[in-house]
Each structure stands twice: as C-alpha cells, then as structure tokens.
C-alpha angles and dihedrals in degrees: 000000000000089000092050090045094053092044090056096047091091088061091054091045091052089051094046131057134199122262121223095219116342140015120274107226095195096053092041092052091047093052092045092051091048090052091050091051091051092048091052100038114020111110094222100059091160088070091058102054109134094009097117093052091047092052092048090054091049092049094048089050090054096244100145121114116231104229112173100188108084098206091048089051090051091051092048092048091049092052091047098050094041092051095044095049097029090229119127092193092073108091134163120208135179110223111155092174097045113130112194114230119195111207113221116260110258097236089057092059119099114268092248092057091047091052091049091048093050093047091051094049101040128062124180125191138162119227131195119292090034094288115159121219118200120178115191118182094178129034105234112231126227093255094054091043091053091051095046098031100132092043093052093043097050099038102037121010102037091043094054096040097081094054119111095229136359142219110206107197114205096155092114098034105120101149142035144107129285089221088073094059097081092056094051093046090046090051089059094042138069121261092253153078094026115235127220100223107171145003117209123194117198113201102197091055093031089224135135125215125193120210118210136173113258128239092227134026134189093250142046109281122243089212131200104284102073124076118261125190120188118202120211137178139186087272097055104115146167120351091010088060090052090053094048094043094049097046091045094053093043084059088237099117140030110227113215129182131037133341107274125246098264098234130170140254092239133351123183130198106222126189116235109224113302095310111105089252120125133186127205109222129182100227099181134040137199127219119185112223087204095064105009087235138085143238092223117118094351095058129209116305111218121237087224119032111220134153104264096238091057095046099100094052091048092046090056090051091048092051089052089055093047093046088058094055099087093047092045092049091049092047092051091046090053092050092049092047093052101039115019111116096211095072093174090061095050099086093052091045094051093046092049094049092050092047096044120123109239095175094118094049107116102156141027088256090055089050093051091047093048094048091048092050092049095047096046093045090060101032096041084207117129090196091068101084135170118189146139113281094242093050097080140009111251116242119192117193097168106057118160114248138167119254111273116242115245110220118243095209112096092219091055090046088055091050091051092048091049089051093052101040141036119189128191139159110229132194119301090029093288117157121223123203121177116196116185097177137017093222127194087234089072086086096051111108093228093056094039090060091047091050094049090058099035100038117017098035094058091044099045098095099040119117095225137008130223114201110197114209097159091114097034113118100175143279133173124340089212091070093059095079089057094056093040092051091060088056092059131073118273096251096033115113115198136169109232108181145320129230123203116194111199095192093054092031088226133139120201124187118206116207137158109312108239096189099066119106133195131061117332117216089220134215103274104064120083120264120194121194118202119205139181139189087270094057101111148167112349089009087063090048091055093049090047092050093049087058095041092049090045087231100125150012118249117216130178136039130346107270124250097268092217094123107108104139085226144136126214122223132189113237105232118260093359139088089240127109132192125210111206125189105226096175128062118205111205118190130216091274093055092253120141111234111211096188119231097147135299117263110216122230086235115031112208136142112284092239090055095046097098094055093046091048091058090050091052092047089055091048091050091055090073097033097094091053092050091052091047091050090050091055091049092051090052093049091050100045113017112112097232107051098194090054090050091053091050093049093047090052091050091052091054091047092051090051091052091049091054095248091138096053089097090062109101105169143008094272094055089044091054091050095048094044091051091051094047094045094049094044095048097042097037087226115123092189095077112097135171112212129201106212131165088200131040111276118248089237090070090064100085099184111086118224113252108223122237121241090261091053097050096078092047092051093050093048092046098047105032135058123177136183137169106220129197114294091037090282114159123217122199122178123180124169104199137040102230124202120272092241090054090048090053091049095052095030102111094048091041091054092048098043099038120006101045090056095058106025093090096052119115095230131020131208114199110199113210096158094112098034110109093179136257129177121007094203093089096050095092091051093048092048091048091065089065097050133060122260093251132076103026109233124227104232103179142313124249126207113194111199094193092062098022090230131142117210126188108210118209139168116278124255092226138030136186106253129002123318124241088223134216101276105064120084117262127194126189121200119210140182139182086274095060107107152139113015092000088056091048091054091048094048092047094052091045095049091049088050091236096125142030111232117215129182137036130343110274125246097259110243145156138256091237139009121185122215115221131180117235101233116255096015145073090245120114128194122216102206126180102234100179137065121199123216121206117249088216104044103016089228127127113268115254120252092220097084135244117312106214123234088234117033114216139148109272092240090054098042096096092050090048090051092050091051092049091049091049092048093050092048091051091050091051092049092051091046096244 
C-alpha cells in the first residue's frame, strides 16, 4: 500500500496548492469534496486507491493554493485532475446559476411522442442494386423498442432485411441508449452461437452488466452473409460507437468515414458541496470482450478513412466492388480448373479460394492482392499471378501461331540458316556458335542437312565450343532436343526434358534424337553458354538444361526471367487479370522448372562474357589434374584409407559426369570440393582452403612465448574463481601445445592452478574452447588421476606415419595433482571441438568427470594441412583416428553427448545446482 500511496501523491499534489501563510478552508473543503465524489463515482476506482489519504496529508501540511477567482480555480482543478488521471472527460466548472434539468426517460413518453422521435431520428431508403440505406441518429433503447416493437419491426427492420447489402449511417448519431446495442448486433448476426459483445461496469452501484446477442429478436434477421457498411463521423458518439466498434471487430461490418468522437457510456454532472462548482465524471465504463479494449475516449477507427460528407458515395462504390467478389472468385476458379498445369494442386486451390475471408477487401486492388496471396500460398508457384491490369505489362511467350513455311529454294535456305546461326573458329581452337532463335524449322530435313554442313562440320574438331545466346529471345522448345543431341556422344541415350501441356492434356518426352546424322560434338569437350538480360523464353530453357544436364558452363548475365509457360486471362467484369501457367517444364532430374531467370555459373556483364569465357576455358584445362591431385592427397593422408579410396573414386566419377563444369575459379572449386568430400566421406572435418599465402596450420612448430608474453597468454586464455562452497571454476579457451605449457608452467601453476587445486569440487569450462594442440592432453588429464597406476587414456593411429601410439597419464606433473577422488564437472557447447573435445571424451569415458551442456562439434585430434600441387588450394585432412581406451573402438565423429543436456548458457547454473544437491545428500547421509 505504501507504494500505491506514494505513486498517487502526484495526483494529490496536482489537486492541492501551497499556501503563503495559512490554510484556506474553502479550497481545502472543495478539493476534499471533489476527491470524495471521484472515489464514489469514477468508473476507474483502482486508479484512486490512496488518494483520499494523500489529500488529507497535503491539507494538513497547508499545501493548498488560495485562488480567489472561482472560474480560475475551476480551470486549475480541471487541468490537475485530467493530468493526474489521464482522462479528458473529467472537468470542473463553476456555474452558480446552473439549474439541473433531468430529461424524461424515453419509455415514459407518450406513444405519439415516441413515434415522432423515432421518425425524426431514423431514415430508411432503398438505393440501386437493392442496397438498403438506414440512417439512425439515435440508438433506440430496449425500453422504447419494447413499447414500439411492431412499429419498428414493420417500418424499419423488416423493410430493410430483404436488401442485398446495407449502408448503416451513424454519422449523425450523437445520442442513444446502450441497451439498444444487443438488438442491433443481433439483427446483423446469426441466432447462434450467442456472442458476448460488451461488459459495462457502473461505479455508483458497483455493478457489472454483460451484454450478449439474443437467440430471438422481434424482426427478421439480416444475418451475416450480406455486406454491411457503417458510416461514422467525428460527431458519432456513445451507443452508436459501441455498435460500430462491436460489428467492426466481429468482422461483420466495414466502418467507413472518420474516427468517431470517443464518447462515454455514461457521464454525470455532479455538484461539489454547496459551492456552485460541478464536476463531470464518467461513472460507467465499457470493455469489449472481443478485443479487451474500449471505444471510449479514443473512438472507433474506420476501416476506410473518408471525409464524412463523401462517405455515402464511397460506400456505394465499395459495395459494387464487394458485390463482384463471388463472381470474380468463381471466374478465377474456372480459369484455374481449366488451364492450370499442376492438376494435383487444383482441388486445394479451389477450396481455399472459396473459403477465403474477404472481409478486409475494400477496393479492387485489395481484391487482386488478396486473391494473389491466397493462390500463391497454396500453389507455391510464382507463375500463378493475379493482379490489376495496369500493374504490369503482359508478356506472352506462348502465343499460338501457324507453322512457318520452310523455303524450297536452296538459296533461301541458306539465307534462313545464316539468319539463325553464326559460326566462327576463335583463338586456341575454340568454336563459336551464335544462335538467335530456336526455330521450329530446325527440325525440317532440308535445314537439318544445311546445318550439318554449315554448323557442325566446321565445329567438329574444335577443343571447346562457345554457344552465344545473348541475343536469343526464344523459339520452339521442340528444337532443343536437336541441338542437345549433337552435344552428346553418338551412342549415348539421354532423357533431356518433359513438357506437359494442360490445355491439350498432352505429355511429350524429349530424348536424344536418334535420326540425326553427321558429326556429333560429343559429351567430353567443354561447352560454354553465354547469356544476357535479353536471353528469353526457349533461350532460357536451353541455358537451364545445360546446367541441369551438367553439359556446359553458363557465363554472362541473369536471363530475362520472362519464361512462364503461361496465358493471361481477363477476369470478367473487373479490372483484374490472372496469369495461369498451362505448361510444366520438367528437367532430366524430374524437377519442375518454374522459370524466373537462369543464374549463370559466372555472372559477368554480357559485353565482357567472351573474355571471361576464354579465362574459364583456360582454368578448366587444369581442373581435372587438380581433382586427381586432391584424391591422391586424400588416399595418402586421410585416417581411414578405405574411405579415402571411395571418396577419390567418387571425385573422378563426378568429373567424368560433368559435375564440375559449374566451377569457374579456384574459390568455387574449393567450395564444391569441400561439399563433395564432406558429403561422400561423412566427415565434416575435411576442408579445402583457397589461400594466397601458406596457412598457419602448415607451420608445425609452435611459437614459444617470450617472458613478456607469458602473463598476457595466461590472462587471455584462463579464468579462475573459487565459488561458494569451496567450488573451483577453471575456464580456458584454447588447448596450447605441450612445449608452450612447459615454457609458461611455473607462472601458470602460481597464477592459476595453486588457487583452485585445494577446492572440494572443480568445474572445468570448455564451452568456448574450439581446440588447439593435442600434445598437452595427457598432461592435463594427469592432474585428475593419481600417480599410480598410469591410466590408459586413448590410442592414436596416424595414417600419415602408419604409427600406433598408446596415450597414458604421466608419471610426474609440475605442481600438485587434483587427484581422482574429488568431483569434476566439464561444461561443453556446440563450439567445443578438436583437442578440447578429446579431453572431454577421455574424462567422460574413464568416468572421471560429469559432462554438462550441449553436444560437442565432433572433431579430431589432428588434421594435417597439405597443398594441392600446382595451386593455391590447401586441404585440411584428418590424419588420425582415435581408439577408445575402454571399448577399443574408433571414436565417433558425431561429437560428445553430455551426461546432462543443457543449453550452453545455462550449463554453469545446472552444474552448481547438481553440486549443491549432492552436497545436501551427503550431509543428510543419503
């Protein structure tokens, strides 16, 4: 309570003012009476807790300002109470001549007056297209409705119920009763389930009333299926706000116009003592169970912001848009059902479109956006697009056309061939073939013969071939198999691609053409495809297939991305169009290609493509030798020889299959080799590095620190602490070499080890230790075992030297041992690796430590770094396998699985809790 009291002192201070010499009884009594009124009537009593006591203290201390002018005092009090309670509805006025007038309750008026009042506040009209218009300037309460039930039913509700859509105009509704809200909401709702629409708390009676829809009403319901638009303005207030707010958040109505006034459920003007001062107090409050918030003070924000005077015209336009939704959805569904190439996705698409919620659609643009989002979410196909016509220019790459006539005259055939192809022999015996269109006529016998002599015959003896598609804007997919067949071996049969045409319901497979004659270019020589932003349609298909078939290297710019195999249709009676892919292009791997542009293996400007192509051709000349050398290094040094032989064989096979044609420089080669080596071997420790300088890891001899460097190394690598309960904590972040340990040993013992060796329990934190040298592992382990007997830690087989080494604890150490009896805990993370992981696994297998944290990275005691001859590529190859001292089996590459799994950040806390629990158990004798 003291906290609440002090928090509310600013309220008291804002309501009270300092005296210059003595207290002012009139002002003090006025403020005290105002506080009492608020405590008894303000609808947020929880904000007033402690206020009365705070005011009493302020009065007794004489802190009330003596303001003689009554209106000034009222203004100051208003500002104070509004600021303190953050409620602009609270207002103090000075009105000595004010005579309260209580208007008669509406139900008590004679029926004739009620009828006149209703007729003056309600206007019903019928607009074109069977749209109802109902203007209501006062929300009719339950009492009045009960008295005038038949009149309201027959002249308002039942008349408007048959309309197809409705505009409910509350722009001028500034009065009314909250008791009328349930009927209106029920009118626009279904009979069930009943909906809790409001909770009203009344402070003077300290009571709460819940407002619900009703299972039956006195009129025919409008229901939930027809469109409803509510119009609001800055003057819309009170019960009308409750109607608009509820129907908006039930997603039953679109609110259009201006933000409403932000009125209140009930505000009373209460006299303060017998002084001529009055205070306006909100005595009731509304909380919507739909949102947990209220329309009071803040008002109702419209779904569509429009100047109030223009709201009716805009509402009519909006209803026209919304009335078109069912027909547009059906039209789009019909187009998809007839044309969409992914037939298996059609049922889900149609169901989703029919079930979609279009409540928030307020314009044709909204409708197009919503339909596009729904269709792409289900189809996962970027080619299926719905948009406004003016949004995007329509590209059609699949127009129907009649077969072109191939000329009979040999001269004309030559002209056609010259227009389609350009052939040259470039430097270094590199062939050049420019194709500007994949024409249907490729398949005509007359032109095939001409091409064999004019194209393939001149190119047959070149070492490499450049195919220039930078100016190729399309053609016929059927001609691709002809070109691709020439790029295979004579007897080689390959499947190239499949096309499924939904409109014709036809599937065509394109394989190696057996009928072609003449010299094949074959599958072993290099083919380099140049592209530009203008490469489009079937030109993109060819570039894509050369990558998919691993037959060529693509160099240049990303292609246009206009290939969609689609048709565009106008959605009837709208400005919306739908683009539907009616053809599926399926590559040789069974993957659906959805277009979107081909990304070259080497991205360069189109005008620079020729020069870069020659550089890549030169690079590829030595590529096979590099891959062969990599395999030999692996066979020589990798720890498991049979795995090395298998991986080397796979590398050679991938080269033969063209898998390395996408490699365009040493960096991309290093990346691809790393991926292939790790995938084939199952060993993530193998890496190929691209380095301009020799890697540090190739320098085997560790640097012995100078005397000046020793202190820095210890401070950088080690952190110690003796925690409560005589628990030692040792963190070190790198496994340093044994020779370095010997060099810094005396200072290390003094600065680190001597401070924790006498603790009862030790936590060794390896969470940030990514490894280092394995030579110090035996020494480190020795500190946690007794001198005798020597313990077998693990056995190392080094493939590079073909040696087997049994690693044990050491007979002597510098400084005292921790021994084998005190508890030891090791903390790990996903970063813990290499020699740090080896130490952890050893201590865990020998049951000398409890490991807590995350599984370790999975590493090796030693990896050698070897240069691939004739390059600046280096291979990091694990050259040792470690055999368990307990099982005799090779250690797993998957890392150490802790005894207690915990997030790395929580591992220390978990260890401390386990230590405390064990200590408690020992003390209690358990």
